N, C-alpha and C positions, 0 to 999 in steps of 0.2 A: 641392728639385727637384720633389716631389711636389706641393707647395703652389701650384706654378707654374702648372699645368694645361697645361703644354707636353708634348710628346712626349720621352721619356727614351730617348736614344740610349745603349746600353750597349755599348762596346767603343771601337775595334776590337781584337777578340781576335786576337792574332797570335802568341801564345807556344806553349808546350809543351801537347801533349795533356794530360798528367798534371795540371798545375796548372789547366787548364781544367775537367777534370771533377771535382777534389777540392777545389777553392777557388773558382773564378770563378762556375760555373754554381749552386753552392749558395748563394754569396754573393747573387746576383742574386735567387735564390728567396725568401732572407730580406728582401731589400730590396722585393720586390713585395708580400710578405705583411705586414710591417712598416708600410708605407705605404699599403696596401690599393689598390694599384694595378690597375685593370682592365689586362687583356691587351694591349689595342689601343694602351695608352699606352707601352709598352716595344718600342723597336725595337733588337733585337740585331744586331751586326756581328760576324761570326766568318768563318772560312774553311773550305772542304770540306764544305760541306751539312749543318753540325750543328744546324739548326733544331730537329730533334728531341729534342737534349739539354736545350733550353730549354722544352719544353712541360710544362705548359699555361700557365706563368705568363707567358711573352713570346708575344704574338699576331703580332709582325711580326720578320721576318729579312731580312737582305741579306747577301750573300755576297761577300767581297773578290775572290775569282777571277771574278767577274762584270764586274770592272773592271780588274784588272791580270792580268797572265801570271804564270806560277810563275818565270819566269826574274827579272821585275822583283820580285816577292814576295821571292824568295831574296837579290837585292841590297839591298833594304829592310832584310830580316833581318840581313845580315851588316854593314850601315851602322850600324843601331841597336847591334848589340853593340862595334862599334869607337866609336860616340859615346858609349854609356852606360857600356860596359864588362861588360855582361852581356845574356842574352836577355831577363830580366824588364822589362816595360813599366812602369818606375818614374815616368816622365813623359811627357807628349804631345810626340811628334816632329812635325816639319812633315809627313812622309809620312802619318802618322796622320790629322793635321788635315784634310788634303786628302781622304783616304779617306771620313771622315765627312761632310764637306761634299758630297762627290759622291753618296755613297749614299744619305744623308738626302733629297738633292734628288731623286735617282731614284725614290725611295719616296713622294715626294709629300707629304714632312713639311714644313710651312712654319715654324713656331715650335719649337725644340727645345733641351734643355739635356744637356749631356755627362756620363755617368757612367763615366769612364775606368778601365781596370784598376788605374791606380794608387792609386786610392783602397781597392781591396782589398787591395793590397800594404800600405799604411798600415796598415790594419784588424788585418792577421795577423801584422805585423812580431813584436808582442810574443810570440806563440807560437813563430815561426821562430827568434826569438833566445835562446829557452829562458828568457824570464821568466815564462811563464805557462802552464798546461796545456792538453790539448786541448779543455777545457770552454769556453775562451775562443772558440775557433773555433766551436764548437757554438752560441755565443751569438749568432753572426751568420751562421749557415749552416742551410739546410734540406737536408737529405740526403734522396734518394727513388731508387728503382730507375729505370733508362732502360726507356723503352718499347721493343720491339721494332720492325723494320721489315720489309716485304716483300722477299724477294729472289728471287721467282719468275723474274725475267730471267735471273738466274745460274744457274739450273739446279743447284743444289747436290744432292748426295747426301742422303737422309734423316737419315744420322748420319755426323758427321765431327769431325775436331779443326782448329781453326783455328790457325794458327802465324805468329808474326812474330818473327824474329832480327833485330836491329840492334846498331849497336857503340855504346857510350856508356862513361862513366868507370868503372862497375862490370863491364862486360862489353866490354873493349878490343879491337880488331882484330887479336890474336894469332893465329899459325898454330894453337896448341891450341883457342882458341875456335872458329875457322872449321872444324876438324875436328870439334869436338863438335856445332856446327851441323847439319853434313851427316850425322853420325852419327844425331843425335837424329830428324832427318826421316825418315832410311831406316829406322829402327827404327820409329817410328809408322807410316810408309807400309805396312809389312809386315803392320800389325794392322787396317787399315781406310783409309779416304780421309781425305786431308789438304788443307786449303784453306791456301795460304800467301798472306798479305796483302802481297804485293809489288805495288807500283803503277808502279814506274818513275819516280815523280815525286821529284826532289831539292829539296824546297820547305822542309826544315829538317834537325834533326840526327837525325831518326828514321824515315828512310827504310829500308826493310827489305833484308836481305842475300838476294839472290835465289839460290837453291840448287835447281839441276834434279836432283832425284832421282826414281826410277820410283815413281809411285803419289802424287806430290805434286803437286796441281793448283794453278796459279796463277790470278789474276783476270784477266780478259779485259784486253788492251792498250788503249789509247786512253780510259781512264776520264776523265770530264770532271773537272778539279781540282776545281771548284764542287761535285762530288759525291762526291769520293774518301773523306773520312771517313765520310760517311753510308753509302757501301756497305761499307766495313769493318767499320762498327760493327753493320750488318745482319748480316754474315757471323758476327761475335762472338756476336751475340744468338742465332743459330740453332745454334750449335755445342754438341756435348756438353762440350768443354773448350777452352781455349785454352791454348798452349804457346810461349814464347818469352823474351825479355830481359826481366830486372827493370827496370822504369822505369814512367813514365808511362803509357804505352799498355797496359800490363798491369793498370791499374786498370778499363779498359774492362770486361772480362769479369766482374768481381764486379757492378758496377754494372748488368749485365744479368742477374745472378744465375747466372752461369755461372762454373765453378771455373777459376782461372788457375794454371799451374805455371810460374812465373817464375824465372830462372837468373841467376846472377851468377858472376864469378870473383875480383872484388876487392872485398872486403867494406868497404874504405874509399872506395869510390867511390859509395856514395848516402848520403843524410841519414836517419839513424834516426827523425828527428822526422817526416818526411814518410811514412815506413812506419809509425809508430804511428798517425799521423792517418788514414791509409788504413784500417788495421784498426779504428779506432774508428768511421769513417764506415760501414765494412761491416757492423759489428756494430749500427748504429742502423738499417740497413734490412732487417735480416734476412739479410745474407749472412756472418756470422762464419764464418771459416775457409776461405773461398773463394779468398782469396789465398795461395797455398802457395808460399814463397820457398825455394829450395834453390841450394846451392853445385855448380859444374859437376861437382865431383868425385863428386857424388851423382848424376849426371845419367843414367846407364845403367840404374840399378834404378828411378828415378822414372819415366822414359821407358817402360820395359816395363811398369811399374804403370798407366800411362794406358792403354796399348795393350790390356792385360788386362781393364779395366774397361769394356767396351763396353756400349752399351745392349741 
C-alpha cells in the first residue's frame, strides 16, 4: 500500500471505543511509522470526531456522522452484528464500502487503497486467542498518550470528576447496579463537581445511563454526533479522575494520563486478555496503575476515597 503512492484510507472504524483506543489507533501509528508514511498520505475514517486520537501520524480525517444519521448508523451496526455474528469488523461490508467511496470522494481523494480494520483483527488474533503474549501486540503497535483538547465552550469547573456508567456484560442492568450507579454519583457529588458523560445518543452499546442526582452536571443537549466523542474525550482529559463502568470507554482516561476507577459486578463478563493488554499499554506510556478495577461490592469505600482525594 505504501509503495503504491496512493492515499491510504484507514477505516471506516465503526466499532467499540475500547478496541479503537487499545488496538486500532496504535496499529495505525505502527503502520505509519514502519512504512514512513507522511501524515497527508493517511486518511482516517471514524465517527464522533476522534481525529485527535490519530494525531500526529494521520493528517486527514473524515467523520461517518457527516454522511449518515445516528439512526442509520445504529441500523447498520445492528445489521453488521446480524450478518457477521459480532460487532467486530472482520470483513468489509457493503455499507462500509459505500462509506469509504463517499467520504474519500468528499475529501477530494483521487486514487486510494483501503486499510480496513479486518487487517488489524487478523494481525492481533494470535494474542486474543491466547497463542502469543502481549509482546506480539507491542511489535505491531505504537502506544502514546492522547493529547488534551480545549473545553472552554463547556465552562467546566476547575476541578471535577468525569463519570460514565453504562451497562454491559460485566455490569448488567440489574436493579442492584442501577442503585449502585445512583449512590456512587450522589456520594461523588457531595464531595465536589461531577460531570456525567451522557449524550443521549444511542449509536452503539456504550451509551451512558443518565442519572439525575443533585450536583451531577450533564453535557449540553444536542451535541453534534460528529463531535460527541471529541467532547467526551476533552472532558475526560480535563478531569481529576474518571469513574464508571469497566469497559473500553474506561481506557480513555489513562490514555489521557487521568486515573480511572472502573467498576464491574460480574467478573466473568470481561476478557482478562484485554485487561492485561490495557495495563501493558498504560505501563508503556507512563500510566501504570491509572486503571483501577473494582468490584461493585467495594464501591462505597472506593467512591468515598475518590471524593476525599480532591486537588
